[in-house]
C-alpha positions as CSV (number, residue, x, y, z in Angstrom):
1,M,0.0,0.0,0.0
2,N,2.8,2.4,0.9
3,D,4.8,1.4,-2.2
4,S,1.8,2.0,-4.4
5,S,1.2,5.3,-2.7
6,R,4.8,6.3,-3.3
7,D,4.5,5.2,-7.0
8,R,1.4,7.3,-7.3
9,D,3.1,10.3,-5.6
10,G,6.2,9.9,-7.8
11,G,4.0,9.7,-10.9
12,D,2.2,12.8,-9.8
13,D,5.5,14.6,-9.3
14,K,6.6,13.6,-12.8
15,V,3.4,14.8,-14.3
16,A,3.7,18.1,-12.4
17,D,7.3,18.5,-13.6
18,T,6.3,17.8,-17.2
19,R,3.5,20.3,-17.0
20,T,5.8,22.9,-15.5
21,N,8.5,22.3,-18.1
22,G,5.7,22.5,-20.8
23,R,4.6,25.9,-19.4
24,R,8.1,27.2,-19.3
25,S,8.8,26.1,-22.9
26,C,5.4,27.5,-24.0
27,S,6.1,30.8,-22.2
28,F,9.6,31.0,-23.8
29,T,8.3,30.2,-27.2
30,G,5.5,32.7,-26.7
31,C,8.0,35.4,-25.7
32,I,10.1,34.7,-28.8
33,K,7.0,34.9,-31.0
34,D,5.8,38.2,-29.4
35,N,9.2,39.8,-29.8
36,L,10.3,38.1,-33.1
37,L,10.2,41.3,-35.1
38,L,12.2,43.2,-32.5
39,I,14.8,40.4,-32.4
40,L,15.1,40.4,-36.1
41,S,15.3,44.2,-36.3
42,L,18.2,44.2,-33.8
43,A,19.9,41.4,-35.8
44,G,19.4,43.5,-38.9
45,V,21.2,46.4,-37.2
46,G,24.2,44.2,-36.4
47,V,24.3,42.6,-39.8
48,G,24.2,46.1,-41.4
49,F,27.3,47.3,-39.4
50,V,29.2,44.1,-40.2
51,V,28.3,44.1,-43.9
52,G,29.1,47.8,-44.2
53,F,32.6,47.5,-42.7
54,L,33.3,44.4,-44.9
55,V,32.1,46.2,-48.0
56,R,34.4,49.1,-47.1
57,L,37.4,46.8,-47.1
58,A,36.7,45.8,-50.7
59,E,36.8,49.5,-51.8
60,P,33.4,49.2,-53.5
61,S,32.4,51.2,-56.6
62,E,29.4,53.5,-56.7
63,E,27.3,50.8,-58.4
64,A,28.1,48.3,-55.6
65,I,27.0,50.8,-53.0
66,L,23.9,51.5,-55.0
67,W,22.8,47.8,-55.0
68,T,23.8,47.4,-51.3
69,G,21.4,50.2,-50.4
70,L,18.6,49.4,-52.8
71,P,16.6,47.1,-50.5
72,G,16.7,49.8,-47.9
73,E,15.6,52.4,-50.4
74,L,12.6,50.3,-51.3
75,Y,11.8,49.9,-47.6
76,M,11.9,53.7,-47.2
77,R,9.6,54.2,-50.2
78,M,7.0,51.8,-48.9
79,L,7.0,53.4,-45.5
80,K,6.8,56.9,-46.9
81,A,3.8,55.9,-49.0
82,T,1.9,55.1,-45.8
83,I,2.9,58.2,-43.8
84,L,0.8,60.9,-45.4
85,P,-2.5,59.0,-45.7
86,L,-2.1,57.7,-42.2
87,I,-1.3,61.1,-40.6
88,I,-4.2,62.8,-42.4
89,S,-6.8,60.1,-41.6
90,S,-5.7,59.5,-38.1
91,V,-5.7,63.2,-37.2
92,I,-9.1,63.8,-38.7
93,S,-10.7,60.8,-37.0
94,G,-8.9,61.6,-33.7
95,S,-9.8,65.3,-33.6
96,A,-13.5,64.5,-34.6
97,S,-14.0,62.4,-31.5
98,L,-12.9,65.2,-29.2
99,D,-14.8,68.4,-28.4
100,P,-12.8,71.6,-29.2
101,K,-12.2,72.4,-25.5
102,C,-10.6,69.0,-24.8
103,N,-8.7,69.2,-28.1
104,G,-7.2,72.5,-27.0
105,R,-6.2,71.1,-23.6
106,I,-4.5,68.1,-25.2
107,S,-2.6,70.4,-27.6
108,A,-1.5,72.7,-24.7
109,I,-0.2,69.7,-22.7
110,A,1.7,68.3,-25.7
111,L,3.2,71.7,-26.6
112,A,4.3,72.3,-23.0
113,Y,6.0,68.9,-22.9
114,I,7.8,69.7,-26.1
115,L,9.1,73.0,-24.9
116,V,10.2,71.6,-21.6
117,T,12.0,68.5,-22.9
118,N,13.7,70.4,-25.7
119,A,15.1,72.8,-23.1
120,V,16.1,69.7,-21.0
121,G,18.0,68.4,-24.0
122,A,20.0,71.7,-24.2
123,I,20.7,71.7,-20.4
124,L,21.8,68.1,-20.4
125,A,24.2,68.8,-23.3
126,L,25.5,71.8,-21.4
127,I,26.3,69.7,-18.3
128,V,27.9,66.9,-20.3
129,G,29.9,69.3,-22.5
130,I,31.3,71.2,-19.5
131,I,32.2,68.0,-17.7
132,I,33.8,66.1,-20.6
133,Q,35.3,69.1,-22.4
134,P,35.3,67.4,-25.9
135,G,37.0,70.3,-27.7
136,S,39.5,71.3,-25.0
137,G,43.1,71.4,-26.2
138,Q,42.2,70.4,-29.8
139,E,43.1,72.3,-32.9
140,I,41.4,70.8,-35.9
141,S,40.9,72.1,-39.4
142,S,38.8,70.5,-42.0
143,D,38.5,70.7,-45.8
144,V,35.2,68.9,-45.9
145,T,32.6,71.0,-47.8
146,R,30.2,72.8,-45.6
147,P,26.4,72.3,-46.3
148,N,24.6,74.9,-48.3
149,T,22.5,76.9,-45.8
150,Q,21.0,79.0,-48.6
151,N,21.8,82.2,-46.6
152,L,19.0,81.4,-44.1
153,Q,18.7,83.7,-41.1
154,T,17.0,83.0,-37.8
155,Q,14.0,85.2,-38.5
156,D,13.5,83.5,-41.9
157,I,13.3,80.1,-40.3
158,F,10.7,81.2,-37.8
159,A,8.7,83.1,-40.5
160,D,8.7,79.9,-42.6
161,L,7.5,77.9,-39.6
162,I,4.5,80.2,-39.1
163,R,3.7,80.3,-42.9
164,N,3.7,76.5,-43.0
165,L,1.2,76.3,-40.1
166,F,-1.3,77.8,-42.5
167,P,-0.8,76.2,-46.0
168,D,-2.5,78.1,-48.8
169,N,-2.9,74.9,-50.8
170,L,-3.7,71.5,-49.1
171,V,-2.8,69.5,-52.2
172,A,0.6,71.3,-52.6
173,A,1.3,70.9,-48.9
174,C,1.5,67.1,-49.5
175,F,4.7,67.5,-51.4
176,Q,6.2,71.0,-50.7
177,Q,6.5,73.6,-48.0
178,S,7.2,77.4,-48.0
179,Q,10.9,78.4,-47.6
180,T,12.6,81.7,-47.8
181,K,15.2,81.8,-50.6
182,Y,18.0,84.3,-51.5
183,T,19.1,85.1,-55.0
184,I,22.4,86.8,-55.7
185,T,22.6,89.5,-58.3
186,E,25.6,91.6,-59.5
187,R,25.2,95.3,-59.5
188,L,27.5,98.1,-60.6
189,V,28.1,100.8,-58.0
190,V,29.8,104.0,-58.8
191,T,32.2,105.0,-56.0
192,N,33.8,108.4,-55.7
193,M,37.5,107.8,-55.2
194,T,40.4,110.2,-54.9
195,G,41.4,109.6,-58.5
196,G,37.8,110.0,-59.8
197,F,34.8,107.8,-60.1
198,V,35.3,104.0,-60.1
199,N,32.8,101.3,-61.1
200,E,32.6,98.4,-58.7
201,S,30.7,95.2,-58.9
202,V,28.7,94.4,-55.7
203,Q,26.8,91.2,-54.8
204,V,23.3,91.9,-53.6
205,Y,21.2,89.3,-51.8
206,T,17.4,89.5,-52.7
207,R,15.0,87.7,-50.3
208,S,12.0,86.0,-51.8
209,L,9.4,83.4,-50.8
210,G,9.8,80.1,-52.5
211,T,9.1,76.4,-51.9
212,N,11.1,73.4,-51.0
213,S,10.3,69.8,-51.8
214,G,9.0,67.7,-48.9
215,T,5.8,67.2,-47.0
216,N,4.5,70.1,-44.9
217,I,3.5,67.8,-42.1
218,L,2.8,70.5,-39.5
219,G,0.4,72.4,-41.9
220,L,-1.4,69.2,-42.8
221,I,-1.9,68.4,-39.1
222,I,-3.4,71.8,-38.4
223,A,-5.7,71.6,-41.5
224,S,-6.7,68.0,-40.6
225,T,-7.5,69.0,-37.0
226,V,-9.8,71.8,-38.3
227,L,-11.5,69.4,-40.8
228,G,-12.1,66.8,-38.1
229,M,-13.6,69.3,-35.6
230,A,-15.8,70.8,-38.4
231,A,-17.0,67.3,-39.4
232,S,-17.9,66.5,-35.8
233,K,-19.9,69.7,-35.6
234,C,-21.9,68.8,-38.7
235,K,-23.2,65.7,-37.0
236,D,-25.2,63.5,-39.4
237,I,-24.0,65.2,-42.5
238,G,-20.3,64.8,-41.5
239,Q,-20.6,61.1,-40.7
240,P,-19.9,59.8,-44.2
241,F,-16.8,62.1,-44.3
242,L,-15.6,60.7,-40.9
243,K,-16.3,57.1,-41.8
244,F,-14.2,57.4,-44.9
245,F,-11.1,58.6,-43.0
246,Q,-11.7,56.2,-40.1
247,S,-11.8,53.3,-42.7
248,T,-8.7,54.8,-44.4
249,C,-6.8,54.8,-41.1
250,E,-7.5,51.2,-40.3
251,I,-6.6,50.1,-43.9
252,M,-3.3,51.9,-43.8
253,I,-2.5,50.4,-40.4
254,Q,-3.1,46.9,-41.9
255,V,-0.8,47.7,-44.8
256,L,1.8,48.8,-42.3
257,H,1.5,45.5,-40.5
258,W,2.7,43.8,-43.7
259,I,5.5,46.3,-44.4
260,V,7.1,46.1,-40.9
261,W,8.1,42.5,-41.5
262,Y,10.5,43.9,-44.1
263,T,12.2,46.1,-41.5
264,P,15.2,43.8,-40.7
265,V,16.2,43.7,-44.4
266,G,15.6,47.4,-44.9
267,V,17.5,48.4,-41.7
268,A,20.5,46.2,-42.6
269,S,20.7,47.6,-46.2
270,L,20.5,51.3,-45.1
271,I,23.1,51.0,-42.4
272,A,25.5,48.9,-44.6
273,A,25.2,51.5,-47.5
274,S,25.8,54.5,-45.2
275,I,28.9,52.9,-43.6
276,A,30.3,51.7,-47.0
277,K,30.2,55.2,-48.5
278,A,31.4,57.1,-45.5
279,S,34.8,58.6,-46.4
280,E,37.9,58.2,-44.1
281,I,35.8,56.9,-41.3
282,D,38.8,55.8,-39.2
283,N,40.6,59.2,-39.3
284,T,37.4,61.0,-38.7
285,F,36.6,59.0,-35.5
286,K,40.2,59.6,-34.3
287,S,39.9,63.3,-34.8
288,L,36.4,63.6,-33.3
289,G,36.6,60.8,-30.8
290,M,35.8,63.0,-27.8
291,F,33.0,64.7,-29.6
292,V,31.4,61.4,-30.7
293,L,31.8,60.1,-27.2
294,T,30.2,63.1,-25.6
295,V,27.2,63.0,-28.0
296,T,26.8,59.2,-27.3
297,V,27.0,59.8,-23.5
298,G,24.4,62.6,-23.7
299,V,22.0,60.5,-25.7
300,A,22.4,57.5,-23.4
301,I,21.7,59.7,-20.3
302,H,18.7,61.2,-22.0
303,Q,17.2,57.8,-22.9
304,L,18.2,55.7,-19.9
305,M,17.8,58.3,-17.1
306,F,15.7,61.3,-18.1
307,V,13.0,59.4,-20.1
308,Q,12.8,56.7,-17.4
309,C,12.4,59.3,-14.6
310,M,9.8,61.2,-16.5
311,Y,7.8,58.1,-17.2
312,F,7.9,56.9,-13.6
313,L,7.1,60.4,-12.3
314,F,3.9,60.7,-14.3
315,L,2.7,57.1,-14.6
316,R,4.2,55.3,-11.5
317,R,5.0,52.2,-13.6
318,N,8.0,50.3,-14.6
319,P,9.9,52.6,-17.1
320,L,12.0,49.8,-18.5
321,K,9.0,48.0,-19.8
322,F,8.0,51.2,-21.7
323,Y,11.5,51.7,-23.0
324,F,11.7,48.2,-24.5
325,S,8.1,48.5,-25.9
326,C,9.4,51.5,-28.0
327,F,12.4,49.6,-29.4
328,R,10.6,48.9,-32.7
329,P,9.8,52.5,-33.7
330,M,13.3,53.5,-32.5
331,M,14.9,50.9,-34.8
332,T,12.6,52.1,-37.6
333,A,13.7,55.7,-37.1
334,F,17.4,54.7,-36.7
335,A,17.9,53.3,-40.2
336,P,16.7,56.2,-42.5
337,P,17.1,58.3,-40.0
338,S,13.7,60.0,-39.7
339,T,11.2,60.4,-36.9
340,A,8.4,60.9,-39.4
341,V,9.1,57.5,-41.0
342,A,8.5,55.9,-37.5
343,I,5.0,57.5,-37.1
344,P,3.1,54.4,-38.2
345,D,5.2,52.2,-35.9
346,M,4.7,54.6,-33.0
347,L,0.9,54.5,-33.4
348,V,1.0,50.7,-33.3
349,C,3.3,50.6,-30.3
350,L,1.4,53.2,-28.2
351,E,-2.1,51.9,-29.0
352,G,-1.2,48.2,-28.7
353,K,1.4,47.8,-25.9
354,N,0.8,51.0,-24.0
355,H,-3.0,51.2,-24.3
356,V,-3.2,54.9,-25.3
357,D,-6.6,56.0,-26.5
358,K,-6.7,56.5,-30.3
359,K,-8.2,59.9,-29.8
360,V,-5.0,61.1,-28.2
361,S,-2.3,59.0,-30.0
362,R,-3.5,59.9,-33.6
363,F,-3.3,63.6,-32.9
364,V,-0.3,63.9,-30.6
365,V,2.1,61.5,-32.4
366,P,2.3,63.5,-35.7
367,F,2.3,66.8,-33.8
368,A,5.2,65.7,-31.5
369,A,7.1,64.1,-34.4
370,T,7.1,67.5,-36.1
371,L,8.2,69.7,-33.2
372,N,9.8,67.4,-30.5
373,R,13.6,67.6,-30.9
374,D,15.2,66.5,-27.6
375,G,18.0,64.7,-29.4
376,S,18.5,67.4,-32.0
377,C,18.7,70.1,-29.4
378,L,21.2,68.1,-27.5
379,F,23.4,67.6,-30.6
380,I,23.2,71.3,-31.6
381,T,24.2,72.4,-28.2
382,L,27.1,69.9,-27.9
383,A,28.4,70.7,-31.4
384,A,28.4,74.5,-30.6
385,I,30.2,73.8,-27.3
386,Y,32.8,71.6,-29.1
387,I,33.6,74.3,-31.7
388,G,33.7,77.0,-29.0
389,Q,36.1,74.9,-26.9
390,T,38.5,74.3,-29.8
391,E,38.7,78.1,-30.2
392,G,38.9,78.8,-26.5
393,S,36.2,81.4,-26.9
394,L,33.6,80.2,-24.4
395,D,32.6,81.8,-21.1
396,A,29.6,81.5,-18.8
397,G,27.5,83.9,-20.8
398,R,28.2,82.1,-24.1
399,Y,27.4,78.7,-22.6
400,L,24.0,80.1,-21.5
401,M,23.3,81.7,-24.9
402,I,24.1,78.5,-26.7
403,A,21.5,76.6,-24.6
404,I,18.9,79.3,-25.1
405,L,19.4,79.7,-28.9
406,A,19.5,75.9,-29.4
407,T,16.2,75.5,-27.6
408,A,14.5,78.2,-29.6
409,G,16.1,77.0,-32.9
410,S,15.1,73.4,-32.4
411,L,11.4,74.4,-32.7
412,A,12.0,75.7,-36.2
413,I,14.5,73.3,-37.7
414,P,14.1,73.8,-41.5
415,F,13.1,71.0,-43.8
416,V,16.4,70.7,-45.6
417,P,19.1,67.9,-45.6
418,S,21.2,68.0,-42.4
419,A,18.7,70.4,-40.9
420,S,20.4,70.4,-37.5
421,I,23.6,71.4,-39.1
422,V,21.8,74.4,-40.7
423,T,20.5,75.4,-37.3
424,L,23.9,75.0,-35.8
425,L,25.5,77.3,-38.4
426,I,22.9,80.0,-37.7
427,L,23.6,79.7,-34.0
428,L,27.3,80.1,-34.5
429,S,26.8,83.2,-36.7
430,S,24.6,84.7,-34.0
431,L,27.4,84.3,-31.4
432,N,30.2,85.4,-33.9
433,M,31.8,82.0,-33.7
434,S,33.8,80.5,-36.6
435,P,32.3,77.4,-38.2
436,A,35.8,76.1,-39.1
437,N,35.3,72.6,-37.8
438,I,31.8,72.1,-39.2
439,G,33.1,69.9,-42.0
440,L,34.4,67.3,-39.5
441,I,31.1,67.3,-37.7
442,M,29.4,66.7,-41.0
443,A,31.7,63.7,-41.5
444,V,30.2,61.9,-38.5
445,E,26.7,63.0,-39.3
446,W,25.8,59.5,-40.5
447,Y,26.3,58.3,-36.9
448,T,25.2,61.3,-34.7
449,D,22.0,61.8,-36.8
450,R,20.9,58.3,-36.2
451,I,21.4,58.2,-32.4
452,R,19.8,61.6,-31.9
453,T,16.8,60.5,-34.0
454,T,16.2,57.5,-31.7
455,S,16.0,60.0,-28.8
456,N,13.5,62.2,-30.7
457,T,11.4,59.1,-31.4
458,L,11.5,57.9,-27.8
459,S,10.5,61.3,-26.6
460,C,7.6,61.5,-29.0
461,C,6.3,58.2,-27.5
462,L,6.7,59.6,-24.0
463,C,5.0,62.8,-25.0
464,T,1.9,60.8,-26.2
465,V,1.8,58.7,-23.0
466,V,2.2,61.6,-20.7
467,T,-0.4,63.7,-22.6
468,Y,-2.9,60.8,-22.4
469,Q,-2.2,60.3,-18.7
470,L,-2.9,64.0,-17.9
471,S,-5.9,64.3,-20.2
472,K,-7.6,61.0,-19.3
473,R,-10.1,62.6,-16.9
474,W,-11.2,65.1,-19.6
475,L,-11.7,62.3,-22.1
476,T,-13.8,60.4,-19.6
477,S,-16.0,63.4,-18.6
478,T,-16.5,64.3,-22.2
479,E,-17.6,60.8,-23.2
480,V,-20.0,60.7,-20.2
481,S,-21.5,64.0,-21.1
482,M,-21.9,62.9,-24.7
483,L,-23.7,59.8,-23.6
484,K,-26.1,61.8,-21.4
485,V,-26.9,64.1,-24.3
486,R,-27.6,61.1,-26.5
487,D,-29.9,59.5,-23.8
488,I,-31.8,62.8,-23.5
489,D,-32.2,63.0,-27.3
490,I,-33.5,59.4,-27.4
491,T,-35.9,59.9,-24.5
492,L,-37.4,63.0,-26.2
493,K,-37.8,61.1,-29.4
494,D,-39.6,58.3,-27.6
495,E,-41.9,60.7,-25.8
496,D,-42.8,62.4,-29.1
497,S,-43.6,59.0,-30.7
498,N,-45.5,57.7,-27.6
499,V,-43.2,54.8,-27.4
500,N,-42.4,53.7,-23.8
501,T,-38.8,52.5,-23.9
502,K,-36.7,52.0,-20.8
503,L,-33.1,53.1,-21.5
């Protein structure tokens, strides 16, 4: 009897162990399946770096680099095709579900977050730059060509920002934005010299309003918000309009679900091509080693400390879980690099893993992606500090002015290639600092641009989560009041038709 009891007990223990092992294996397999795309994307980043450095050793031709980057280019084209219809449809459907008062509050919270965190990026760069001193004791000159700034001035950038808020043509805003341009003309000036009159040729800069290719995302967001609110006010007449854009939004998200599985290949291709065509990468990193290190440290502190503290402060939850949930959009933004390209992935991440209401996410994400520049502000400040330290021309007043001008300039970064570099040049000219080392900074732009874009993307996700957390009570009260209004309307209709219906 005892032996049989022991056998039965032993059998039960074996069955329990088998069940436990089965659960562990199932949970491990489930974890792999849930994070398969993230794992593949990280593997794609690693493969891209390895392939890029191997291709460099072979001294590839332009054709070889072209074919290396072609899969990534196709990936970018597919993503860009989804951005515009997704932004327009999501903002219209999101703003239509909110009353104007609640919409204004959400906009105010998001804008306040953007202003504060951009300033924090500059302050963080100030602290890191003063402690590490990346440009101290260095005398570096560079023959690398400076980017064309098109003679842009600070007031021109802010004027263009305001103009783009109110596009005069919604169709044209889909592929171009307003931008101030300067034309150079030669004029003969007669000068009265000692020996008589002398004709001199003088260059005259004429300012005019032109356009630049690229989507005016900010203007489209404002226009879509107005259209959504107007359609909501029109009630029954506006319902077909709203249903069309709600359907468009869901369809584009489904298309995105198919495209994102191509992310590992696209990421690997883009990174490999950018490394393969980078000129004198070894010497560049030796010359700018301290600058690259300082930017990397600043970005790491921003992502691993500031963002984590902000998330815990407002939500009282595990910030690491949020950080890892944002890895996919960060990887998507890392490859191009572009925060706008990651908008579809950010929507999926925030609505799926972080349970943010669509009413908030589909309005705040495009808005934050356009203006939120934590990483860019950090980079601009550190680059100005680096150049100032190489010249030995920085004092306490200039440090403070660099932080203030970088914070203000980050809100109006122009829509041109290497936009942060353009803002940096304007900042240097405002402080009468020589941009002699700007060429070397451009030489490591392929790296610094990518890591600061991941910070911008992560901050956009945090902006949406914080805005939702602070506006949750207004959304609830608005929905309750709308339900009460509907109940009253239905009750009145029932009384008019003499139908006794208990609601």
